[in-house]
Each structure stands twice: as C-alpha cells, then as structure tokens.
C-alpha positions in Angstrom: 23.5 0.9 0.1 24.3 3.8 2.7 26.9 2.6 5.5 28.6 4.6 8.5 31.4 3.9 10.2 31.9 5.5 13.4 35.0 5.3 15.6 37.2 7.7 17.5 40.8 6.3 15.9 41.8 8.0 12.7 43.1 5.2 11.4 40.7 2.7 11.8 37.7 4.2 10.2 40.5 5.3 7.4 41.3 1.9 7.3 38.1 0.3 7.4 36.6 2.5 4.5 39.3 1.7 2.4 38.4 -2.0 2.3 35.0 -1.3 2.6 35.4 0.5 -0.8 37.2 -2.7 -2.2 35.0 -5.5 -1.1 31.6 -3.4 -2.7 31.9 -4.0 -6.3 29.2 -3.4 -8.6 27.0 -2.1 -5.9 25.4 1.9 -5.1 27.2 2.5 -2.1 28.0 5.5 0.3 30.0 5.6 3.0 30.3 8.3 5.7 32.7 8.0 8.6 31.9 9.6 12.1 34.5 10.0 15.3 31.3 11.0 17.5 28.6 8.6 18.5 26.3 11.4 18.7 26.5 13.2 14.8 26.0 9.5 13.7 22.8 9.9 16.0 21.8 13.1 14.2 22.7 12.3 11.0 21.0 8.6 10.8 18.0 10.5 12.5 17.6 12.6 9.2 18.5 9.6 6.9 18.5 5.6 8.2 22.0 4.1 7.2 21.7 0.0 5.9 24.7 -0.7 8.2 27.2 0.5 10.9 30.2 -0.2 12.0 30.8 1.1 15.7 33.2 1.4 17.8 32.3 0.2 21.3 34.5 2.4 23.7 34.4 5.7 22.3 34.8 8.6 24.4 31.6 11.1 23.7 28.8 7.9 24.2 30.1 4.4 23.9 29.0 1.7 21.1 26.4 -0.2 22.3 24.7 3.0 24.1 24.8 4.6 20.8 23.4 1.3 18.9 20.5 1.5 21.6 20.1 4.9 20.1 20.2 4.1 16.6 17.7 0.7 17.2 15.0 2.9 18.2 15.1 4.7 15.4 15.2 1.7 13.4 14.9 -2.2 13.4 16.4 -2.8 10.0 19.6 -1.2 10.3 22.4 -4.0 10.5 24.8 -3.2 13.1 28.8 -4.4 13.4 30.5 -3.8 16.7 34.2 -3.1 15.8 36.3 -4.2 19.9 39.2 -5.6 20.9 37.0 -6.9 23.8 34.9 -9.7 22.8 33.7 -10.0 26.7 31.4 -7.1 25.4 29.5 -9.9 23.4 26.6 -10.6 25.6 25.6 -6.7 25.4 25.0 -6.7 21.7 22.5 -9.0 22.1 20.0 -6.5 23.4 20.6 -4.3 20.3 20.0 -7.6 18.0 24.2 -7.0 16.7 25.0 -8.6 13.5 28.4 -9.3 14.3 31.7 -8.3 16.1 35.2 -7.9 14.5 38.1 -7.6 16.3 40.9 -4.6 15.6 42.3 -5.1 12.8 39.2 -6.3 10.9 39.6 -9.9 9.9 39.2 -9.3 6.0 37.1 -12.5 5.4 35.1 -11.7 8.4 34.5 -8.9 7.0 33.2 -10.5 3.2 30.9 -12.6 4.6 29.3 -9.6 7.0 29.1 -7.4 3.6 27.7 -10.4 1.4 24.6 -10.8 4.0 24.2 -7.7 3.8 24.3 -7.2 0.1 22.0 -10.3 0.0 19.2 -9.2 2.7 19.5 -5.2 1.4 18.8 -6.5 -2.3 15.5 -8.1 -1.0 14.3 -5.6 1.2 15.2 -2.2 0.1 13.4 1.1 1.0 13.4 4.6 -0.6 12.4 7.4 1.5 10.6 10.4 0.1 9.0 13.7 1.8 5.7 14.6 1.6 3.5 17.4 3.5 7.0 18.0 5.3 7.4 14.6 7.3 10.0 12.1 5.6 7.9 8.6 5.0 9.7 5.5 4.3 8.6 3.2 1.5 9.6 -0.3 1.1 10.1 -0.6 -2.9 8.0 -4.2 -2.6 5.2 -2.7 -1.9 4.9 -0.2 -5.2 3.1 -1.2 -7.8 3.8 1.6 -10.6 4.7 5.7 -10.3 3.3 8.4 -12.4 4.7 12.0 -13.5 2.5 14.6 -12.8 3.8 17.5 -14.6 6.3 18.4 -11.3 5.6 15.8 -9.2 5.2 11.8 -8.9 2.5 10.0 -7.8 3.4 6.9 -6.3 0.6 3.9 -6.3 1.3 1.2 -3.6 0.2 -1.9 -1.9 -0.6 0.3 1.0 -2.3 3.8 -0.3 -0.5 6.5 -2.4 1.8 9.4 -2.3 2.6 12.6 -4.7 5.6 14.3 -4.1 7.7 17.2 -5.7 9.9 14.6 -8.1 10.9 13.8 -11.6 10.2 10.2 -12.6 13.3 9.7 -14.2 15.4 10.4 -11.2 13.4 7.0 -10.1 13.7 5.5 -13.5 17.8 5.6 -12.4 18.2 4.5 -8.9 15.4 1.6 -9.8 16.8 0.3 -12.6 18.4 -2.3 -10.8 15.6 -3.7 -8.6 13.3 -4.8 -10.9 10.9 -1.4 -12.0 10.7 -0.5 -15.9 9.2 2.6 -17.6 6.4 1.6 -20.3 5.7 4.8 -21.1 6.8 8.3 -20.9 4.4 8.7 -17.8 4.5 5.7 -16.2 6.8 3.3 -14.1 6.2 -0.1 -13.0 7.7 -3.1 -10.9 7.4 -6.0 -13.1 7.1 -7.7 -10.2 3.3 -6.8 -9.8 2.5 -7.3 -13.3 -0.6 -9.7 -14.2 -0.3 -9.8 -17.6 0.2 -8.0 -21.2 -3.1 -7.1 -23.5 -2.1 -5.5 -26.6 -0.3 -2.2 -25.8 -1.9 -2.2 -21.7 -0.5 -3.7 -19.1 -2.5 -4.7 -15.9 -1.0 -4.8 -12.7 -1.7 -5.5 -9.3 -5.2 -4.9 -8.2 -6.4 -4.9 -12.1 -5.1 -1.6 -12.8 -4.3 -1.0 -16.7 -1.6 1.1 -17.8 -0.8 2.3 -20.8 2.7 1.0 -22.7 4.7 3.0 -25.7 4.6 0.9 -28.9 8.1 2.0 -28.7 8.7 0.2 -25.3 6.3 -3.3 -26.2 9.2 -5.9 -26.9 11.3 -4.6 -24.4 8.8 -4.7 -22.0 8.2 -8.0 -22.8 12.3 -9.2 -22.8 12.4 -7.2 -19.7 9.5 -9.7 -18.2 11.2 -13.1 -19.5 14.7 -11.8 -18.1 12.8 -10.6 -14.2 11.0 -14.4 -14.0 14.0 -15.8 -15.0 15.9 -14.1 -12.6 13.1 -14.8 -9.7 12.6 -18.3 -10.3 14.1 -20.7 -8.1 
C-alpha cells in the first residue's frame, strides 16, 4: 500500500506517519511525506498512491484544489482530509473524499480508515509496468499468468498481453500474498484463473494449458485448496 501525507506543518506529518506505521501491521506499505502540494502532484503523476492524507489549509495550494488535481489522475485513490474546520466537508463531496479527520487525529477514526482501505485495496490491487516508454496500470485480477522469456516477462491478461524487461522472481515475491503461484521456472499463475489440473499440466481461463514441474505439483494442489478455502463465503 502506497501512502502519501501532505501537510505544511512538520509536527503533524511526523505524528501521522508514526501512528500509521504502528497501525499497518503485516502490511507491505510505503509512506511518503510532502510539505508542498505541487511536489505531491508531481510524485503522484509518476506513480499513483493508494491513500493520501491532505491538509486543507496549505499556503502553496489548498487541499481541495490539490485533491481535484489528484482525482483527475486517478479515480481509485482514497482521499482523506486533515482539518480543524469541519465546514469544509461539503466541498469534499466534489472529489469523493473518503473522510475528514480533525487535528489532532483520533486514532480510532484513523483505524477505521486503514481497515476500510486495506479491505478495498486487497481486492483491487494494481501493478504499474513500463512498456515502450509508456506507463500502464494493470489490475492483478485481470492477470491470467506471467511467463519468463530470457530477460523479459510476458504478462497475459483477460484484456491482452504485455512484454516488459523484468525478472519474474520479483513479481513472484510482490504477488505471493495475492493468490499467485510459481508452477514452473518459467511460469507464475493466478490461482483464481485455474480451471482444472490435468496430470502435469494446469488449464487456465481461455483454455490455456501450462506445464507444472513435478516438484511443484503437490504444492500447487495445496495452494489451490488453501486459496479456495480462503475465498469461500
């Protein structure tokens, strides 16, 4: 989870970051802090954040204006305003703000925000890749499998394919808690896209057949059972 805090007062930035670090247990997260909204806008354009905390009253650019700029880049980012003046709340509807938190931040209200975003973020995780000089956002729920091709990785999704210069082991590490499994030295699959197992092969959505190494056959079955049990209601 990528989080940004933008507040021109250093003590509030430090205080909020410290509390968040204590709340984000067992979560892969990164927190960046900004004292200027324009710097946050530049950083966001390069790599969108999942959650941003914005002080409403800042000298260079106010939080409402900043939120509008951020929202024009991403419809998915969760925006939380920090303020001592709740009368600004009506303006927040224009940017679909998740919540307003008054200063100093109430830890229980902050917990509610984190729990909500964690739940939503887990089901809508995205990866950002660079293909032909262009940044592309891929929803991991669309990924069927990834294939290692020398120094490149081919990402096959429900919407098309992408080939990028990358190491498949890095994807394996970053997606290990997102329902992905390495069935073979050359293949990383989404367990949610498995249709059936046939001997030493796995049949994926789209009737794609991929080889499973003998050493991974049993582990794949166990991973599938665990995945199904974990997603069952």
